N, C-alpha and C positions, 0 to 999 in steps of 0.2 A: 724865945728860943728863936734863931737865925736860921732860915731854910733856903737861902737863895744858893748857896754852894751845891746843896743836894739837887734843887732844881736843874741847875747848870749841868750835873753830871748825868742827871736822865734825858735832858735833851742831847747832849753831845753823844750820849750811846744810841739815841735813837736815828740820829743824823747820820752816823757810821753804818748802823744795819742798812739804812734806805739805799744809802750809797753803794753798798755791797750788792744790794739786791739789783740796784740800778746796772751796776757794772756787769752783774752775772747776766741781767737780762738782755744787756747790751751785748755781751760776748755769745749767747745762745742766738741772738738774732743774726748778729754776723756769720756766726757760722752756719744757721739756717740759709741765710741769704748766700753765704758762698757755697754751700751745697745746692742750694737751688740754682746758683748762677752755673756751678759745676755741670750739675745735671743738664739743665738748658742747654747747654754748648755742645752737649754729646749730639752724635749722628746716628739715626736710627737706619740699621743695614737689614736685610733678610738674606737669611742664610738657609739655603741646602745641602744638610751635611748627611752623605751617604743615604739619600733618600728621605732624612728626616728633617722637617721644615721648622724654622725658629726665626725669631726676630730680637737682633741686640741692639743698645745704645752703647756707643764706645767713641771714646777720642783717639782711637787707633788712627795713623796716619796712612798705613796702606792694608791691603788686602791679607798681605803676608803677616802683617801685625795682628790682624783679627784672629786667624787662625792660629798663631801662635799662643794668643790670648787663651784660645779655648783649646789649645793643647792638642791640635790636630796635625798627625805626623805626614808629611806632604811629601810624595816621590814622585820623580819623572815621568813616570806610568801612570800617575793618577790622573784623572780629569779633573780639570779647574777653570771655569767658565772666564776666570780673569786672570791676568799675570798676578803675581806675587806683590809686583811694586805699584800694581793700580791704585791712583789716591781714592782714600774713602770720602763720599760724598753720601748726603741723606737719599734714603729710597734706593739704595745701590742693591743689587739681586746677586749674591754670589752662590754658585754652585759648584760642590767639591765630590766627586766619586770615586772611592777606593778601587784601582785596578785589581782584578782578579787573575790567579797563578792559572794559566791553562797548560796542560802538555799534549802535543798532538805526536802520536806515533805511526809514523808511514812506512809499511811494510819492516824493516828492522831500524830505522833511523828516528829518533824521537828528538822534538824540538819544544822548547818552552817559550810562551806568551804570556803577555801581561796585558789585560784588556777591560775596557770599560763597557763591552757589549753586551746587549741583553739577553739575546740568544745567541745559540750555536750557528744558526743562518748568517746571522749579523756578525759574529765574529769570523766564519769563513769568507764572508765576503770583504770583510775588513782586512784580512790577511791574503785575500786573492788566493785561497786554498779552494781548488776545483774538485770535486767529486764525479766521478763516471758514474753512470747508471748502473754498470757491471761491478763497480767497486764493492768490497764489502766492509761494511762499517757496524760499529756496536752502540749507537746514539741514533737520536731523531735532530733533524736541523731544526724543530721546533721547542727543543729543550730550553730550559733557562740556563743562562751560564752560572756557575757556582765555583767558588775559589777551592783551587786544589783539584780542576777538573781534569779527568783523563779520557781523551778521543784517540783511537784506533782506527786506522785506516788500512786496508789491505788492497793494495792496487791490482787490479785484472789487467791480463793481458790477451793477446790473441795466438792460438796455435790452431793446429790442424788434426783431426782425429781421421784414421784410415780404420773404420769399423767394418770389416771383412769387404764388402764391394762398395760401401758407402763412405763418401767422404765428406767431410763438413769440416768449417771453422767457427771455433766456440771462444769465448771469453772466458777467463778461469782465474782464481785466486789461489789456486793449488800449489802447493811445492813439491808434491812426487807425484808418480804416474797413478801410483794406486788410489791418492784423494782426487785425482783429476777423474779418472774413471766411476770413482763413486759420487763425485759432485753432477757428474753428466750421466748418472744413472745407466751407465754401462755395465751390464753382468758378463761375467767368464763362465764358459764351460769348462769341464774338467780337461780337456784337452787342448784348449784354446792356448794361444801362445801372444804375448805382448811384448812389442819392441819400442823403446827400452824397456828394463827389467821394471817390474812394478816400484823396488825400491829408489829407483834413480829419480832427480830431480829433473822437474819440468823446466823448459827455457822459451821465452817467447820466441814465435815463429817457427817453433820447432814441428816435428809430425809425429805424433803417437799411434802406431800400427797396431790393430788388434787384428790377429790372423785367426778365424775361423777353422778350426781342425775337427772334423768330424770321421769316424770309423764306421764303413759299412761295407754290408756282404754281399758279392754280386757272384750269382750263378749262372755260368756259360756253357753250353751245350756245343761241343765240337764233334765234327764227323772224324771217324778212322777209316782212312782209305783202305781200299781193299787192293790185294796183290793180283798181278796179272800171272796166271799159271798156263804155260803151254805143254801142250803133249804131242809126240809124233802118233801120226795117224795113219798108218801104210795104206788104209782103204780110200782114202783122199789123195788126189792129183798133188804132185808138187807144185807149192805157190798158189796152194788155196787153202783158207782157214775156216773154222766152223766153230762157233761160240756154243760149248758144251753147257756152261752153266754160266749165267751173267753175275757180273760182281755186284756186291751191294755194302754199302758204306755203313760202318757201325756207328755206336754214337757214346762219347764220352762226357760224363758231366764234370765240371771243375767250378770247386767253389774258391773264391779269392776273398781275402781281406785288402780292402781298398780305403787309402788313407786319403783324404780330400782336404785342402787347404782353400778357402775360400770358395768352394764349390768346383774346384779344379783339381784332377786326379794327380798326386804326386807320388804315391807308392801303390804297389802291389803285389800280395804274396799269395801264393797258392796254398791252401792250409786243406784243402781235401780234393780227393780224386775218385770217380766212382763211373764204371763202364756199364753202361746201360744195355747195349746189346753188341756183340761181337759183329765184325764184318764178315761178308763172303767173298771168297776169293772168285776172281773170273777166269775160268778155264775155256782154254781156246786149243783146238786141235789143229794141228798143222800138218797138212799132207805130205806123204814121202813117196807116192807113187809116181813111177815114171812110165811114160808110155812110149812103148818100143814100134815103129812103124815096118811094116811088113809089104813085099811085094806081091801081089794078086796074080794068081795063075789064070791066063785066060785060053781059049780055043785057038788064037792066031797069036801071029808074033806080034801086029798091029795093036791088037788088044793089050796084049801084055806088055808092050812097050807104053800104051797110052795110060794104062794103068800104073806101071812104074812111075813114070814121069808125075803122074798125079801124087803118088804115094811120097816120092821124094819132095815134092812141093810141101806136102802137108807136113812131112817131117822137120823141114827148114822152118815153116812158121810156126809149128809148136816149139822147135828150139829156141825160137827168137821170143818166144813170150816167157820162158824158164828163167829163173835167176842162177847165175853162177852157184855152184855147188858150193856149201861152207867146208872150211877147212874141218880135218878130223882133229879130236882131242878138245880140251878144254872144258868151260862151262858157259852153257848157252843161256842168254835170258832174253826175254822179248822186251822192248823198251820203247817208250814214246821220245822220238827224235824230232829235233829242231836244227837248223843251220845258223851260223854267224860267220861275220865278217871281222877283219883287223881293225876297222874303221867303226866299229858299231858305237853307239851313245856311251861315253862312260869307259870304252875300252880303251887301252894304253899301247894295245898291240903287242905286249908280251905277255904270255902265260904263265901260270902259277909256277911252271917249273923252268922259266926262263926262255923260253923260246921266241925268238923275235918272228912275230906271223909277217910283218911287213917286209921283212927281208926274205922271206921263205914263203911266198903266195902260193906256192903248191904244193907245201908240207898238209901231211895226212896227219891231223891232230883231232882229238875231240875232248870236249869238256864234260866231267862225270862227277859224281858224288864219291869223294874218295872212301865214304863208308861202304859203298856197293862195288865199285871198282877202284883198287888201289892206284894212287898215281904212278906213272911211269910203265902201268900195265901195256902190254902188246895187245889189240884186240884186232877183231875181224868184224866189220859193220855191214850187214846187207845192202847191196848197193851201194856203198861207198868204198867198201875195201879195206886192206891193211892199215891199221893207223896207231898212234901211240896215245894213251891216256895223259895226256900233258897240260890239263887246264882244269879250272872248276868255274863257278856261276853261283850268283845269290841264288837264283830260282831253278838251279839242277840240284834236285832233291830226290832221292829215293831212284826208281826206274825213271830217270830221265838223263837224256843224251843230246849234248849239241855239236854238231859238226862244223868244223872248218871249212868255209869255202873260199874263193878267191875273191868273188863280186857279191854285191847285195842282189843283183838280179838272180844269180844262183840261189841265193839264201831264201829270196821271195818264193822263188818258183820251187823250192824245196818244201816249205809249209811245213805241217806237221804230220809225222806219219808212226805208226808202230814198224820197227825193223827188229830183226833178229841180231843179238850182239853175241859174239863168243869171245870170250877172254882166254887168250892163248896162255898167259904166264903172269 
């Protein structure tokens, strides 16, 4: 039996199998070599992506290509240690930090920022946002920056508070007068007044006034003047007076309701009045007795003549001392009298009834209290004569009278004295 073809077939089959294995091995080797060659040509890059560190091997040509491979979304506001077109080389260290959104509201105006700052303090410094020590904030500068962070700043401003008598400048972030007073610890009493009103807005450099109002009671004791009453006494010589009863002032107690603003009285109202004691009239007896001179009868004509001369002299002397007799009729009052001139302090020279005293220096005019002697009345004044009640005066009240004279010397010499005044009509 011939076996040569069979052997050839087996040999041929084994040869093809080895060849296939050889080819496959070569392919695997080539692939492995290619992979090793490819991997061996990669560059090693250290990356810090938003705080997370990693090392990558890459054939990327630029930093931008690396981040794109890693699907890192880059924005202009993010932090990147190298520009995206920086060429990749071995041992390159790339840092990327995502920017966080921070909204800052100052008073009523809000601004949005993107930042990679670590703390609020760093952020404020980076954006040059200053905070005054009096400003009101809802955060701490040591806080860590978080995405979507909201920072609120109320700016303080300077104004003046006039609290009663005390005046001071203060810093405030208040919007209304009521808020300001509460912030400054200013408490109001029931009667206190505030300017401007509590509901109104406060403005920088403005002045807020707190008027301290208090209501107090004031009790005052006032004297009650006594009246001067004269009585004719025929047992007294004419021209002489005698006090029969001394005058005594009464006492009146008045209760007032007083309103004070910042310690100063602004209003006074009489609420009660009580008479503590009555006044006592002063009674004066006025003499009416007239002394009649008589001639003495003597033993000789010489004595008689001598006595007659003496008596006549006595009569003349006595008559010189007596005042002119008052006219008959009318109502007689004893009054306290002074004198004035047309050129007195504050005088215009024209009386309350229109008499020009400067043009009539010899006029007989008296100033009176119209409730005692009506203006226009004709009067007779002891030692002054007949006159008209033609003027008034601020100090002429009650039983007071002021006599017009032509010169200041006369007024000074007159002084103050009690005189009889008879109202004739």
